[in-house]
C-alpha positions as CSV (number, residue, x, y, z in Angstrom):
1,M,87.8,173.6,92.7
2,L,85.9,170.5,93.4
3,L,86.5,169.2,89.9
4,R,90.2,169.8,90.3
5,R,90.2,167.8,93.6
6,K,88.4,164.9,91.9
7,S,90.9,165.0,89.0
8,I,93.8,164.9,91.4
9,F,92.2,162.1,93.4
10,W,91.7,160.0,90.3
11,T,95.2,160.7,89.0
12,L,96.7,159.7,92.3
13,W,94.4,156.7,92.6
14,L,95.3,155.5,89.1
15,S,99.0,155.9,89.8
16,Y,98.8,153.9,93.0
17,I,96.9,151.2,91.2
18,L,99.5,151.0,88.4
19,I,102.3,151.0,91.0
20,L,100.6,148.1,92.7
21,L,99.8,146.2,89.5
22,I,103.4,146.1,88.3
23,P,104.9,144.0,91.2
24,V,101.8,141.9,91.3
25,T,102.1,141.1,87.6
26,V,105.8,140.4,87.9
27,T,105.3,138.2,90.9
28,F,102.5,136.3,89.1
29,V,104.8,135.6,86.1
30,L,107.7,134.5,88.3
31,Y,105.4,132.3,90.3
32,S,104.0,130.7,87.2
33,N,107.5,129.9,85.9
34,M,108.6,128.6,89.3
35,E,105.5,126.3,89.5
36,K,106.1,124.9,86.0
37,T,109.8,124.3,86.9
38,L,108.9,122.5,90.1
39,I,106.3,120.3,88.4
40,D,108.8,119.4,85.7
41,N,111.4,118.5,88.3
42,A,108.9,116.4,90.3
43,N,107.8,114.5,87.1
44,R,111.5,113.8,86.2
45,A,112.2,112.6,89.7
46,N,109.1,110.3,89.7
47,L,110.1,108.9,86.3
48,A,113.6,108.2,87.5
49,M,112.3,106.4,90.6
50,L,110.0,104.3,88.5
51,E,112.9,103.4,86.2
52,Q,115.0,102.4,89.2
53,A,112.1,100.3,90.5
54,R,111.7,98.6,87.1
55,Q,115.4,97.8,87.0
56,V,115.3,96.3,90.5
57,V,112.3,94.1,89.7
58,D,113.8,93.0,86.4
59,S,117.1,92.1,88.2
60,N,115.2,90.1,90.8
61,L,113.2,88.3,88.2
62,Q,116.4,87.4,86.3
63,E,118.0,86.1,89.5
64,M,114.9,84.0,90.2
65,E,115.0,82.6,86.7
66,Q,118.7,81.7,87.1
67,F,117.9,80.0,90.4
68,G,115.2,78.0,88.7
69,V,117.6,76.9,86.0
70,Q,120.2,75.9,88.6
71,I,117.6,73.9,90.6
72,A,116.3,72.2,87.5
73,T,119.7,71.2,86.3
74,Q,121.0,70.1,89.7
75,P,122.2,66.5,89.3
76,K,121.4,65.5,92.9
77,L,117.9,66.8,92.5
78,Q,117.5,64.6,89.4
79,T,118.4,61.5,91.3
80,L,115.9,62.4,94.1
81,L,113.1,62.9,91.5
82,D,113.9,59.6,89.8
83,D,113.4,57.6,93.0
């Protein structure tokens, strides 16, 4: 009788553990996929912001270069420098 009780206990215990492990495993897999997706999205967003910053800086540098050319070729400035 005692052996049968132990057998029933172990059978129930094993079934409860298996029932617990199934959702835990599924949750772990889903969490891993979600984490990978979020990391990829964050990396893409960071790269997009860096690209935008690069474009703004390049645009500002180009404007500064154009201003420099305009100042250097300004005829009134040339007469001031000659004096």
